[in-house]
N, C-alpha and C positions, 0 to 999 in steps of 0.2 A: 574421361568419356572419349571416344573417336568419332568425330563430326565432320559430316561432309558439307562444303560450303558449295553449290552449284548456282552459277550467276553470269552471264555473258559481259558483265561492267567488271575490269580485274580491278579497279580501284576501290568497287565496292565490296570485292570478295576479301581483299586484304584490310580495309577498315572491319569490316566485322569480324574475320579471325583477330585482330589487334582487340577489338572489344571484348571478346569473348577470354582472352589469354589476359587482360585487365581486370576483368570481372573474376574469372574464374581459376587464373593460374596455370603456366604451360605445364606444370608437374600433373595437373588433374585433367587436362584437355590436350588434346590431338586434332589440329583441323586439315582436312584434306580438301586441296582447291580444285574446282574443274569448272571450266569454261560454258559449257552446255550440258544439255540434260543426254544428249547421244555419248559422251564423252564418260560421265557418270555411268551410265548404262554399261559402257564398253568393262567398267571396273567390276559391278556388277556380275556379268558375265565370265570376268577371270577370278571369282571367288570371295572379291571384298563385301565386307557387310557392315558398315557402321552403326555405331548407337543410335544415331538422329543424325537428317538431313536437313539442312537449310535448303530452302530450294525456291529459287525465283520463277513466280509465274509466267512473265513475258520473256521469253529467250527466240534468238533468231533462228536457230536450228532446230532442235525438240524442245516445245514448251514445257513451263513445269507441270502442268496437270497430266501431259503426255508422259511424261517423265514420272510421274507419281504412281500412272497406271501401272508403268513396267515394273516398279518398286513395290507395288504390290501382288504382282507375280512371284516375286521371290521372300516377300515377306507380307504378312497381314499386320503384325505387329511394330515393326520399325517408325518409330513417331517422324513425322514431316511435319515440318514448319515452314509454311510458306512465307514468302516473301512480296510483297505487293504494294504498289500504291493506291490500286483500285480496289476497294473493300468489298466492291458487288461481286468480286471475284469468290467471296467466303463461302457463299450457297453451294456453287460448284464444288468446294472442295471436302465437304462432307462425303461426295460420292467414293471419295479416297483415301476417308478418316483420317482427313488433317488432324494432327496433333495441336496446331497452334497456328495463329497468323500475326506477323509482325508487319506494320505498316514501314516503308521506305521514305527518307531517311528511318535508321533503326533507332527507337528511344530506348538509353542503357537502361531504365529503371525497370520496362517492359523486356528486355532481352535478359536482366538480371533474374526477373519472375519466371521468364521461360526455362532457364538453365536449372533454376530451383525445381521446378516443376518435372524438368526432365530429370533430374537427380533421382527425384523420389519417385518416378514412375518405373527409373531401370532398378532401383534398388527392391521396389516390390515385386519385379520380376524376376531377380537373383535368388536363386535358392541357395542354402549351404546344405551339406550333407552330411551326416555321421553314421558311420558304421558300428552298431552297438549289439551282440547277442546275435549275430547273423541276420540283423533286420538295419534296413535302410531308413533313419529318421530325418526328414527335411523338413526346415523352416525356411522363412521368408529370412533374406539376408539383413533386410531393413529394420528387422525385429530384434536383433541382436543388440543388447545392451550395454554387458560388457563381459571380459572372460577374468577367472579367477583361479591363479595357481593356489592347489593344496595338496600338500606332501608331493605324493607321485602321481597326484591326478590333476584335473583341469574342470573347472566347470564353465559350461557356456551359458549364461543367462539370458532368457528371454524374457519380455511380455508376460507374465503369467505362468512360465515354466523354466525349467533348465536341464540343462542335460551334462552330466559326470563321466567323464572319460579318463581311462589310464593313458597319460601321455606326457610328453616334455611341454613346458610351457612355451618355449621356441617354437616348438612345432603346429601349437595350438596359434599362435600370433601368425604365423605363417600360412595357416588355412586360412586364418579370418583377411588378410591380407589381398588374397586370391580373388574374395569376391564383396567385401566390404571395403569401402573407401573410408578416411577420416577416423582412425581409429589412434588413439594415445596410448602411450604407455606412462601412466602416472604414478607409478611404485612397481615393484621389483615383480609382484603380486598381481598386479590389475592391470588392463587393459581394455581402455573403455570406448564407448563410442560418442564422439561429439555431437551428434545429432540427437542423443538420448540425456546431454547434460542439462540439468534443470539451474545447478548454482554450483559456482565456484569461490569455493574460499581459499585461506592460506595453506590450510595444511589437509583440506578433505574438499570431496566436491559430491555431490548430492544429482543423483541420477532421474529421471523422470518416474521409475516404478519405486519411488521411496528410498533407496538404498544410500546409505551414505558410505563412501569409500576414502581410503587414505592416498593424501599426494606427498610425494618424496619431497623433501625440501631440493633434493636437486634437480626435481624435475617440475618443480612449480612454475619456474618462468616460461622453460617451453609450453607448458601444459596453457597458462594463459596466451600465448603468442598462437598457440595451435589453434586456441577456442575463438582468437579474436578473428583469423584467416578466415576460417571457417564462417562466423557468422558475418562477416563483411563480404565472404562470396556468395552466400546463399539468402542474405539478405532477412536473416532470422529475428 
């Protein structure tokens, strides 16, 4: 995720970024720091659009509410998380469709929940598109449970549906990586979504659609670590 942090206190900006990295990992989040609302607005004018914005309400230059109104001119969908020590500001935040409010100083457990909710929101918004028989098939990226290699074809398995295409397995995993985070290749023929893992055993994994898939011996330790990191980060 690309996250903008807009706050006129440098120490707080850096602390929040460090907290995000410790919870989510530098490989999963990039933080872009801005000292006030006007500086962030300039980046919007130059074409930058983060996945979400952490926005201090009380800033000396352009305050948070005014900045949020400008953000809404560029996008109605980008999640805005207000940072404030004054909870009475929450009512005003509904005018700009605030995603969440975080009190200052930020509680790590609450920040973890916000990041988890953001991930779910962004996954719902993302789509994975397949071209088959001259038609585009569009699915929510978050609903992809696993990818299976079968002879010269690949099956993309969703909740209640599956799409089979003639393509290389390596091309399929690359396609998934472009839109879906947190997948792991547990076997030479299976690429699974960690978000949909229900139970992990020594040699198999149970997915939340009821399918049991093999886990290669050489992949077992890596799979266990990847799942542990995912659960730690998201609080699942």
